[in-house]
C-alpha positions in Angstrom: 81.3 -88.8 61.4 79.4 -85.8 59.8 80.9 -83.0 57.7 79.7 -79.6 57.4 81.0 -77.2 54.8 80.9 -73.5 54.6 81.1 -72.3 51.3 81.1 -69.4 49.0 79.9 -68.9 45.6 80.4 -66.2 42.7 77.2 -65.2 41.5 77.1 -64.1 37.4 76.2 -60.2 39.0 80.0 -60.8 40.6 78.6 -60.9 44.3 79.4 -63.3 46.6 76.7 -66.0 48.7 78.4 -67.5 51.9 76.4 -70.6 53.2 76.6 -73.5 55.1 75.9 -77.6 54.1 76.3 -80.9 55.2 76.1 -82.0 51.3 78.1 -79.7 49.2 77.4 -81.4 45.7 73.8 -81.0 46.2 73.8 -77.7 47.5 75.8 -76.1 45.1 73.3 -77.9 42.5 70.5 -77.0 44.2 71.4 -73.1 43.9 72.6 -73.8 40.1 69.1 -75.0 39.2 67.4 -72.3 41.3 65.6 -74.7 43.5 64.4 -72.3 45.9 63.1 -69.8 43.6 63.2 -66.6 46.2 66.6 -67.1 47.4 69.6 -65.0 47.2 71.2 -67.0 44.3 68.4 -67.9 42.0 68.1 -64.5 40.1 71.9 -64.3 39.9 72.6 -67.9 38.3 74.9 -69.5 37.0 77.0 -69.5 40.0 80.6 -70.8 40.9 81.6 -72.6 44.0 84.6 -70.8 44.5 85.9 -71.5 48.4 84.6 -73.8 50.6 85.9 -75.4 54.2 85.2 -78.7 56.1 84.2 -78.6 59.7 83.1 -81.8 62.0 81.7 -79.3 64.7 78.3 -77.9 63.5 78.3 -74.9 65.7 81.9 -74.1 64.5 80.8 -74.2 61.1 77.8 -71.5 61.6 79.9 -69.3 63.8 82.7 -69.1 60.8 79.8 -68.9 58.2 78.0 -65.5 60.3 81.8 -64.4 60.5 82.4 -64.6 56.4 79.2 -63.1 56.0 80.2 -59.9 57.5 83.4 -59.8 55.7 84.4 -57.0 53.1 84.5 -58.3 49.4 88.3 -57.3 49.6 88.6 -60.0 52.6 86.4 -62.6 51.1 88.6 -62.3 47.5 92.0 -62.7 49.8 90.2 -65.9 51.4 89.3 -67.3 47.8 92.7 -66.8 47.1 94.5 -68.3 49.6 96.2 -65.1 50.9 95.5 -66.0 54.9 98.3 -63.4 55.9 96.2 -60.7 54.2 92.9 -61.2 56.4 94.1 -59.4 59.5 95.1 -56.4 57.9 91.8 -56.3 56.1 89.8 -56.6 59.2 91.3 -53.1 60.3 88.9 -50.2 60.0 90.3 -47.3 58.0 89.6 -43.7 59.4 89.6 -40.8 57.6 91.6 -37.8 58.9 
């Protein structure tokens, strides 16, 4: 059974990068080495793997990656820290009165 990984990297400029792969160690190494010169992480090295999760269905992994990419920084950091109970509240939009 093939495993797919959705992962988050913390970049040297303190930003986060979200990606998907079927070979996590090779993918992180390619980010770290700047293998793709025009990629988001190439000019933001070194990078650090701060979160990953595993999937057996590629469609579910792709949907999860797309979802996380839309999240706020605060929500990504709650995920990284394992504070799953905070995720629903961080999804709510704040309105000014």
